[in-house]
N, C-alpha and C positions, 0 to 999 in steps of 0.2 A: 672311206665309204664311197662306193660309186653312186652315180646319179640314179640308177634304177632302184637300188636299195633305199636310198633317201626318199624317193618318190613313193615307194610302197609303204614306208613307215608313215609318211604324211597322210596317205590315203587311209591306212588302218586307223590312225588316230582320229581322222575326220569321221570315219564310220562309227567309232566308239562314241564320240561326242554326239553324233546324230541320234544314236540309239538312246543315250541318256536323256537327250532333250525330248524325244518322243515319249519315253517313259514318264518323265516329269509332267508333260502335257496331259497324258492319259490320267495320271493321278489327280491333277487339277480339274480335269473334266469330270472325273468320277465324283470328286468332292462337290463340284458345282452342281452336278445332277442331284446329289443327295440334298444339298441345300435347297435347290429348286423344288425337289419333291416335297420337302418339309414345308416350304413357304407357299406352295401352290394351293393350299387349303385356305379359302377365304373364311374369316371368322367375324361374324357380326353379333354384337353383344348389347343387350339391355339389362342393366343392373341397377334398379332403382335405389338401392341402399347406398350406392356410390355415385348416384346422379349420372350414370352412363345411359344415354337414351339412343339406342339403335346406332351404334358407332362401330365402324370396321376397326378391328384390332390390328396393330402394326406387326406385332410379334408373330412370325411364322410358326406353325405347329410342327413339332419335330416328328419325323417319320421313324417308326421302328423302335421307339423308346417308350417303355411302359413302367409304371410303378408296381411292384409286387402286390398282389391281392387287391388291386384297384378294380372297380367294376368295368365291364367291357360292354359297349353297345355294338353289336355285330349285325351288319346288314347282310341279307340274303338277296343279292341282286337278281337272282333267277326266279324268285317268287314274287309275282306281281298281282296287283289288285285293280282298283278302279282308276279310270282316267280322271284328271282334274279339269274342271271348266274354269275355275278362277276363284280368287279371294278379293273381297272388296267391301263396299258399304251400300247402304240404302240412300239413294239420292231422292230425298223427300221434296215435296213442293217448296217447303220452307227453306231447305238447303239450296235449291235452285234460285230462289229469290235472293238470298244472301250473296250467293256467288255472282249473280247477275248485277247486283248493286255495287260490286267492287269496280275499281278502275280497271279498264281493259287490260293494261299491261300487267297489273298485279294478279288479276284472275288468270291470265294466260300462263304466268309463271307458276301459280299454284296448280293449275290443271296439268301442266307438264310434270310437276313434281309428283302428283298423285297417280297419273295415268301414263306418263311417258316411260320409256325404257332407257337403261344405261345411266351412268353417273350416279347421282344421288336420288334419282327418281324411283318411285315405288312400283310402277308397272302394274297397277291393278287391272285385272282382266275381266271383271264382272261387276254389274250394277243391278240393283233392284229399284224400280220406280213404282209409284202408285198409279193405278188407272182411275182417273178422277182424283178427288182429294183423299189424303190420309189424315190422321189426327195431327200430323205435323205439317199441315198446310195452314195458311193464314185464315182460310174460311172453308166451309163445306161447299162442294160443287160436284156435279157429274157432267158428262158430255151431252146430256139430253134432259136438261131441267125445263119443266113445263109448269104453267099455271095449274092450280088445283082443278082437278076434274078432267084434264086433258091427257091423252095418250098419243103415242107415236110408234106403233109397232113396226113400221117400215123404216124407222130411223131417218126420216126425211129431214129432221131438225138436228141431227147429230152434228156436233162441232167441237174441234180441238182449239177453238179461239183462246180459251183461258190458258192453255199450255204454251201458246205462241208468245206469251209475254216473257216468261222466264225459263221454263223447263226445256222447251225445244231449242232455243238458242244455246243454252248451256250444253245440252247433249250434242249439238252439232260441233261445238268447240272441242268437246272430249273426243268425239269420233274423228275429228281432224288429226288429233294426236295419236289415237289408238283406234284405227278403223275396224279392228277385229274384236273389240270389246263386246261381250255378250250382255244382253239386257233382258231382265225378267220384269214383267208387269204384273202387279197384284191390285185388285180392287178392294176397297174398304166397304163399299156399298154400291148396289145398282142405283139407277135413278129412282127417286122416291115413289114415283107413280107406279112402279112395278112391285112395290112392297105392301105387305099386309097392313102396316101401320101408317103408311104414307109419310114416314119420317126418315131422316138420315141415320138416326140412332136406333139400333135394334130392328125388330120386325123380321119377316121372312119373305123370300121371293115367291110370288104367286105363280102356281103352275101354268096358268093361262098366259104368262109372259115368258116362259122358258124360251120359246122360239125368238121372241123379240130381244131377249138378253143375249142369246147366242149371236144374233145379228149385230148387236152392240159390240161384242168382242171382235167380230169380223171387220166392222167399220173402223174400229180403233186400230187394229193391226194394219189395215190398208191405208188409213190416213197417216199413220206414223211412217209407213214405208214411202208414202208420197213426199214426206219431209226428208227422206234419206236415212231414216232410223228404223233398222230392223229389230223387231221384237222376237227374240229367240225363243222365249217361253212365257207362259202365263200360269199363275195359280188362279183358281176359280174364286177364292175368297180368302182374304187375310183373316186369320184367327176366327174360323167359322163357329166356334163354340164360345165366343166372347162378344155378346151383343151389347155390352155396356159401354163400349167406346163410342166416340163420335168423330167420323161416321163408323157404322158397323152393320152387321147382318148375322142373324142366326141361321145356320145352314147345317143341320145334322147330316151324318154320313149317308143315310138312305136318300135324302133329298139331293145331295151332291151327285150321287150315283145316278139318280133319275134324270137330273139336268144334263149330265154328260151323255148318257146313252140315248135319251130321247131327243135332245136338241143340239148341244154344243158339238159333240163328236160328229154326227151326221152333217151339221152345217159346215164345219171345218172341212170335212171331206168333200162336200159338194162344191165349196168355194176354193178348193185346192190350197188351203192354208196349211203350211208345214210348221207353224209355230207349235212348240211342245205344250201339251196340257199336263200340268202338275197338280196333284190333289193335296188336300189337307192344309198345309201352311200354318200349323199350330203346334202346341206343346207335345213333348215326347212322352207325357204321361198317358196319352191316348193312342197308342199304336193300333188299337182296334178300329179307329176311324179310317185310316188309309187302307187297312186290311179288308174292311167291309167293301170298299170300292174295288180293290184289286182282286178280291175273291168273286166279283161279279163279272163274268166273261163279256157280257154285253157292254159294260162300261169300260172294263180294263183294256179292251182292244184299242181305245183311243188315248190311253193314258201312258205318258212317258215315265212317270215316277211320283214320288212323294216328297213334300217339303216339311221341315220341322223348325220350331223354336224351342227354347229350353227355359221357359219360366216355370215349368213343372216337369217332373219326371227325370229320367236319367238318360244320358247320351247313348247308352248301349241299346236302348229301344230302337234306334235306327237299324242296328244289325238284325233285330228280330223281324223287322219288316223286310229287310233285304233277304234274309235267309228264307222267308216264306215265299218271296217272289224275286229271285235273283235276276230275272230278266228285266226288272224295272229299276230305274235309277233312284238315288237318294240325294237330297239337297238340304243344306242348312241355310236358312234364308233370313234369320233375324235374331239378334240378341242385343239388348241395350246395356249401356253403362250409365248408372244413376249419378246425377250431379250431386256434389261437385267432383266426384271421381276420386279414386285412390290408386295411384299409379302402381304401387307394389301389389296390392291385393287384386286389382282388376287385371293387371297384366298376367299374373301367374294363373289365376282362375280361368281366364278366357283362353290363354294359350294352351294350358293343360286340357281343358274340357272341350274346347271347340276346334282350335287349329289342329291340335293333336288328336283329341278324342273324337271329334266329328269325322275327320278323315280316316281314322283307324276303324270307324264304324260305317265306312262306305260312302260318306258324303263327297260329292263332286264339287261342292262350293262351301265356303264359310263367309257369311256376310254379317257385318256389324251394323247396328241401328244407332245413330243415323250419321250421315256424312257431316252436316254442319248445323250449328245453332248459334244464336247470338249470346252475349254474356248473361242474359236472363232466361236462357233456354227457350227463346221464342224463335220463329213463330209457331203457334199451334192453334187448333180450333178451340172453341168453347167446349170444354169437357175433354180435350185432348191431353197428351202427356205434358206435364209441367216440369218434370225432372229428368228428361232425356238429354244427356250430355252428348254433344256432337263429337265425332272423331276430331274435328277442329272447331274451335270457337272463332267466329268472325265478328269483329267489332269494326265495321267499315272495312278498311284494308288491313287492319291488324289481325294477325293469325296466331292463335295459340293451339299447339298440338297436344291432344289429350290421349288417354290410354288407348282408345280404339284405333288411333292412327298407328301406334307402335305395334299393337296386336296384329293388325293386318300386314304391316310392313315386313314382319319376320317371315311371312310366307309369300306375299304377292311379288316381292322384288325378285325372288329366286325361282319359285315354283310356277312357271309359266303355263298357260292353258295348253293342254295336251300332255302335260307331265303325267307320269304313272306312279302311283304309290307302290313301294316295294317293302318287303318284310324287314323288320328289325325287332330284336328282343327288348324286354322292358326290365332293366335292373331296378332295384328298389329306389323310389324317389327320383328317378331319372326318366320321367315321361318323355317320349320321343316319337317322331314319325319321320319316315324317309321316302324320298321320291327320286325318280330318274326323269330328267327333263328331255324334251325333244332334241336338244343339242347334245345329249349324251352325258350331261353332268349329273352328279349325285348331290342331293340336298338333304341335310339332316337337321331337324329342329328339335332342340332339347330344352326342357324346363326342369330346374332343380327345386323340388319341393321339400327337400330336407332342411333341417334347421341349422345346418352348417355347410361350409364349402365342401364340394365333392370333386375329387380328382378322378378322372375316368379315361378310358381309351375308346376310340372309335375304330372298328375293324371293318374293312370292306375289301373283298377279294384278297389281293396280296398286299394291301396297305393297312398300316396301323398307325394311328396318331393319338397322342396324349393331350389332354386339355383339362381345364377345371372351370367350374361355375360356382359363384358364391350362392348362398341361400337366397331363393327367390329370383335368381337371374334366369334369363332366357338367352340361348345362343343358337344362331343358325350357321351351319358349316356347309361350305360348297367346294367341291373339287371335281 
């Protein structure tokens, strides 16, 4: 054999080996891509029956494999609905007091966990606070309390001094962690001198003080802004058809409409206040209330939308209001968990009805009542709620995480403000809702209300994943 022939053979063999190596690498790469595609879906699970509380599951979901005849949740990513403002809690005055009484380092760590992003943080993007006292404040107060017989229509004695003790310092720490968090303010009562009964509980707003009360809101928004705290929206009255709380106010729909069109709206416009005005803020059994206001063009021109609770009525009432006025927004602003709490029952009901049901009925927010209480469900006013379980129980620096913590977590950690709800079907006993985030990720929240484990598939565009949930479990899937 001459040298040329030997060289050609060596060259040929080398070429064959190179081709085989390339083919092997391609197969490995393809297998790796398949594995990566399957494990690229994050799966966070709460399964109370098995004591799994909002834990990321290690096992990657398998792409393209399905069980015959299993249900399929299919996303239609091209069909979009409302934008999301955020998920969170109500930061009551009592919650702020308990947080502010923690050691600084413990409070900082907890605030990071609740409002920070990344890692194990929940990333809550929305808070509701009370304007003046709520019934979960230690005592009743407004920002313009006067001796009997005195009035102050020009708000010369308006003061946020009470809030500078606990609420404002806590809010500043939260804003340092999440500067974009949106804040909704709701009053439980005007100053008593504006009311028909001169008391914190019940009574109505006197029409002669409409302008003074409108100025009260303006002073509040500007004073909070001076503290570096933007109030994104206000509701005019918490639970306006429930004058039995302390504090509270009776404000029927026609009176709320009159206050908006005669005083609050024009005053906001004159003072260049861009804080949203949201009406109602009460139960879904009376959609006629917000519709009365939205059907009044003089009042509706100033109104951004309607807010709801669900201590009465059905969640689909939100859609009735939306369908009548699709140009106006819908918000879900409060739902309590009663002490001592039931993780299995509370989790499933709240996720199915509010996180899923609220957003499927056009709500831009879902807020749980309330953020924090002590082991005795304090503080509260005389006559305030004695059984309202906080999302967390604070016993000094000791933290117990309760149902509302996990309810909100399944949405707030993944569905960031600016996300958009997208369409998905509803197989039997697999309540779900889907979103696309500003970062381009898809999020699906699923609750299994069947009495047995369900295996099902998730289909989105060209991807299909199989998973399962035990009875009563909730899963959030992100890809």
